[in-house]
C-alpha positions as a Markdown table, in Angstrom:
| # | Residue | x | y | z |
|---|---|---|---|---|
| 1 | Met | -53.0 | 12.0 | 155.8 |
| 2 | Asn | -53.7 | 13.0 | 152.3 |
| 3 | Ser | -57.4 | 12.7 | 151.4 |
| 4 | Thr | -57.2 | 13.9 | 147.8 |
| 5 | Met | -59.3 | 11.9 | 145.4 |
| 6 | Ser | -59.2 | 11.9 | 141.7 |
| 7 | Leu | -62.4 | 12.7 | 139.9 |
| 8 | Ala | -60.9 | 11.8 | 136.4 |
| 9 | Pro | -63.4 | 9.0 | 135.8 |
| 10 | Leu | -66.3 | 11.5 | 136.1 |
| 11 | Phe | -64.8 | 13.6 | 133.2 |
| 12 | Arg | -64.3 | 10.8 | 130.6 |
| 13 | His | -67.4 | 11.9 | 128.7 |
| 14 | Ser | -66.8 | 15.6 | 128.7 |
| 15 | Val | -64.8 | 17.9 | 126.5 |
| 16 | Gly | -63.0 | 21.0 | 127.8 |
| 17 | Phe | -64.0 | 20.6 | 131.5 |
| 18 | Asp | -60.7 | 19.6 | 132.9 |
| 19 | Arg | -60.7 | 22.7 | 135.1 |
| 20 | Phe | -63.6 | 21.4 | 137.1 |
| 21 | Asn | -61.4 | 18.6 | 138.4 |
| 22 | Asp | -59.0 | 21.2 | 139.8 |
| 23 | Leu | -62.0 | 23.1 | 141.4 |
| 24 | Phe | -63.2 | 20.0 | 143.2 |
| 25 | Glu | -59.7 | 19.2 | 144.5 |
| 26 | Phe | -59.3 | 22.8 | 145.7 |
| 27 | Ala | -62.6 | 22.6 | 147.5 |
| 28 | Ser | -61.8 | 19.3 | 149.2 |
| 29 | Arg | -58.4 | 20.6 | 150.4 |
| 30 | Asn | -59.9 | 23.8 | 151.7 |
| 31 | Glu | -60.3 | 23.8 | 155.5 |
| 32 | Ala | -63.6 | 24.4 | 157.1 |
| 33 | Gly | -64.7 | 27.9 | 156.1 |
| 34 | Ser | -64.6 | 30.6 | 158.7 |
| 35 | Thr | -67.7 | 32.6 | 159.4 |
| 36 | Tyr | -65.6 | 35.7 | 160.2 |
| 37 | Pro | -66.2 | 38.3 | 158.9 |
| 38 | Pro | -69.8 | 37.9 | 157.7 |
| 39 | Tyr | -70.3 | 38.7 | 154.0 |
| 40 | Asn | -73.0 | 38.7 | 151.3 |
| 41 | Val | -72.7 | 37.9 | 147.6 |
| 42 | Glu | -75.3 | 40.0 | 145.7 |
| 43 | Lys | -76.5 | 40.0 | 142.1 |
| 44 | His | -77.5 | 43.5 | 140.9 |
| 45 | Gly | -78.2 | 42.9 | 137.3 |
| 46 | Glu | -77.6 | 40.4 | 134.5 |
| 47 | Asp | -73.8 | 40.9 | 134.7 |
| 48 | Asp | -73.3 | 43.0 | 137.8 |
| 49 | Tyr | -72.3 | 41.4 | 141.2 |
| 50 | Arg | -71.2 | 42.7 | 144.5 |
| 51 | Ile | -69.5 | 41.1 | 147.5 |
| 52 | Val | -70.2 | 43.0 | 150.8 |
| 53 | Ile | -68.0 | 42.2 | 153.7 |
| 54 | Ala | -68.6 | 43.5 | 157.3 |
| 55 | Ala | -65.4 | 45.3 | 158.2 |
| 56 | Ala | -66.4 | 47.1 | 161.4 |
| 57 | Gly | -63.7 | 49.2 | 162.9 |
| 58 | Leu | -61.3 | 48.7 | 159.9 |
| 59 | Gln | -60.0 | 51.5 | 157.7 |
| 60 | Asp | -58.8 | 51.4 | 154.1 |
| 61 | Asp | -55.2 | 50.9 | 155.2 |
| 62 | Asp | -56.2 | 47.8 | 157.2 |
| 63 | Leu | -57.6 | 46.0 | 154.2 |
| 64 | Glu | -55.9 | 44.4 | 151.2 |
| 65 | Leu | -57.5 | 43.0 | 148.0 |
| 66 | Gln | -55.7 | 40.9 | 145.5 |
| 67 | Val | -56.8 | 38.9 | 142.4 |
| 68 | Glu | -54.5 | 36.1 | 141.2 |
| 69 | Arg | -55.5 | 33.3 | 138.8 |
| 70 | Ser | -59.2 | 33.9 | 139.1 |
| 71 | Val | -59.1 | 34.0 | 143.0 |
| 72 | Leu | -60.1 | 37.1 | 144.8 |
| 73 | Thr | -58.4 | 37.3 | 148.2 |
| 74 | Val | -59.5 | 39.8 | 150.8 |
| 75 | Ser | -57.4 | 40.1 | 154.0 |
| 76 | Gly | -57.5 | 42.5 | 156.8 |
| 77 | Gly | -56.8 | 43.2 | 160.4 |
| 78 | Arg | -56.1 | 46.0 | 162.7 |
| 79 | Arg | -52.6 | 47.2 | 161.7 |
| 80 | Ser | -52.4 | 50.6 | 163.4 |
| 81 | Lys | -52.5 | 51.1 | 167.1 |
| 82 | Asp | -54.6 | 53.9 | 168.6 |
| 83 | Ala | -52.5 | 56.8 | 169.8 |
| 84 | Glu | -54.2 | 56.8 | 173.2 |
| 85 | Lys | -54.2 | 53.9 | 175.6 |
| 86 | Val | -57.7 | 52.4 | 175.8 |
| 87 | Thr | -58.9 | 49.8 | 178.3 |
| 88 | Phe | -61.9 | 47.8 | 177.1 |
| 89 | Leu | -64.6 | 47.0 | 179.7 |
| 90 | His | -66.3 | 44.9 | 177.0 |
| 91 | Gln | -65.0 | 44.4 | 173.5 |
| 92 | Gly | -67.8 | 43.1 | 171.2 |
| 93 | Ile | -66.5 | 44.4 | 167.9 |
| 94 | Ala | -64.0 | 41.8 | 166.7 |
| 95 | Gln | -60.9 | 43.3 | 165.1 |
| 96 | Arg | -59.0 | 40.1 | 164.5 |
| 97 | Ala | -57.1 | 39.4 | 161.3 |
| 98 | Phe | -59.0 | 37.5 | 158.6 |
| 99 | Lys | -58.5 | 36.2 | 155.0 |
| 100 | Leu | -61.3 | 35.4 | 152.7 |
| 101 | Ser | -60.9 | 33.8 | 149.2 |
| 102 | Phe | -63.5 | 33.8 | 146.4 |
| 103 | Arg | -63.0 | 31.8 | 143.2 |
| 104 | Leu | -64.2 | 34.0 | 140.4 |
| 105 | Ala | -66.0 | 32.4 | 137.4 |
| 106 | Asp | -64.7 | 32.9 | 133.9 |
| 107 | His | -64.9 | 36.4 | 132.5 |
| 108 | Ile | -65.6 | 38.0 | 136.0 |
| 109 | Glu | -63.6 | 41.2 | 136.6 |
| 110 | Val | -63.2 | 43.2 | 139.8 |
| 111 | Thr | -64.2 | 46.8 | 138.8 |
| 112 | Gly | -63.8 | 48.6 | 142.1 |
| 113 | Ala | -64.0 | 48.5 | 145.9 |
| 114 | Ser | -65.2 | 51.0 | 148.5 |
| 115 | Leu | -65.4 | 51.0 | 152.3 |
| 116 | Lys | -68.4 | 52.9 | 153.7 |
| 117 | Asn | -70.2 | 52.6 | 157.0 |
| 118 | Gly | -68.2 | 49.6 | 158.0 |
| 119 | Leu | -69.0 | 47.6 | 154.9 |
| 120 | Leu | -66.5 | 46.7 | 152.2 |
| 121 | Asn | -68.2 | 46.7 | 148.8 |
| 122 | Ile | -66.4 | 44.9 | 146.0 |
| 123 | Asp | -68.0 | 45.4 | 142.6 |
| 124 | Leu | -67.7 | 42.7 | 140.0 |
| 125 | Leu | -68.7 | 42.7 | 136.3 |
| 126 | Arg | -69.0 | 39.7 | 133.9 |
| 127 | Gln | -67.7 | 40.6 | 130.5 |
| 128 | Val | -68.1 | 37.7 | 128.1 |
| 129 | Pro | -66.1 | 38.2 | 124.9 |
| 130 | Glu | -68.1 | 37.8 | 121.6 |
| 131 | Gln | -66.4 | 34.5 | 120.7 |
| 132 | Ala | -67.4 | 32.9 | 124.1 |
| 133 | Lys | -71.0 | 33.8 | 123.8 |
| 134 | Pro | -73.5 | 31.1 | 122.7 |
| 135 | Arg | -74.1 | 30.9 | 119.0 |
| 136 | Arg | -76.5 | 28.9 | 116.9 |
| 137 | Ile | -75.0 | 26.2 | 114.8 |
| 138 | Glu | -76.9 | 25.5 | 111.6 |
| 139 | Ile | -77.5 | 21.9 | 110.7 |
| 140 | Gly | -76.6 | 21.2 | 107.1 |
| 141 | Gly | -77.5 | 18.2 | 104.9 |
| 142 | Gln | -73.9 | 17.3 | 104.2 |
| 143 | Thr | -71.1 | 16.5 | 106.7 |
| 144 | Arg | -67.6 | 17.4 | 105.6 |
| 145 | Thr | -64.7 | 15.5 | 107.1 |
| 146 | Pro | -61.2 | 16.8 | 107.2 |
| 147 | Ala | -60.3 | 14.4 | 104.4 |
| 148 | Ala | -63.2 | 15.6 | 102.3 |
| 149 | Val | -62.1 | 19.2 | 102.8 |
| 150 | Thr | -58.5 | 18.4 | 101.7 |
| 151 | Gln | -59.8 | 16.5 | 98.7 |
| 152 | Ala | -62.2 | 19.3 | 97.7 |
| 153 | Gln | -59.3 | 21.8 | 98.0 |
| 154 | Ala | -57.1 | 19.6 | 95.8 |
| 155 | Ser | -59.8 | 18.9 | 93.2 |
| 156 | Pro | -59.6 | 22.3 | 91.3 |
| 157 | Ala | -55.8 | 21.9 | 91.0 |
| 158 | Leu | -56.2 | 18.4 | 89.6 |
| 159 | Glu | -58.9 | 19.5 | 87.1 |
| 160 | Ala | -56.6 | 22.4 | 86.0 |
| 161 | Ala | -53.7 | 19.9 | 85.5 |
| 162 | Ala | -55.9 | 17.5 | 83.5 |
| 163 | Ala | -57.2 | 20.3 | 81.2 |
């Protein structure tokens, strides 16, 4: 059963927000989120963020990070077997495979990752280009339409031809 709904009527009065429709459809298709492994999303400054994932018992080789089309995917699981045979009397540290996905906002870049004390730290930085930053628009007394602009550009040529 396909439960996808269209949110197009909600976006009739917006300009340039077509991507939000895709985000809502992605969220509605996504299965119930897993709580394993636990993670934090932290803000360390105006433009600095960090995702901290509990990766107990995993090593660098057991983890994989990938960014594709503004989605950060972190996957991991125990890939190497211990050299010695171990029988667990109680195994409380989960070492099952996992896959987490994080949708990154515009202009968010992954700057690095490190694994220390069983925590995977993924550093993110928001770098907004100058043309995307907010700017003040001055309100003038005269509105120029495209036709008025074309006529104003043609006027000097007409005046020169008449003279």
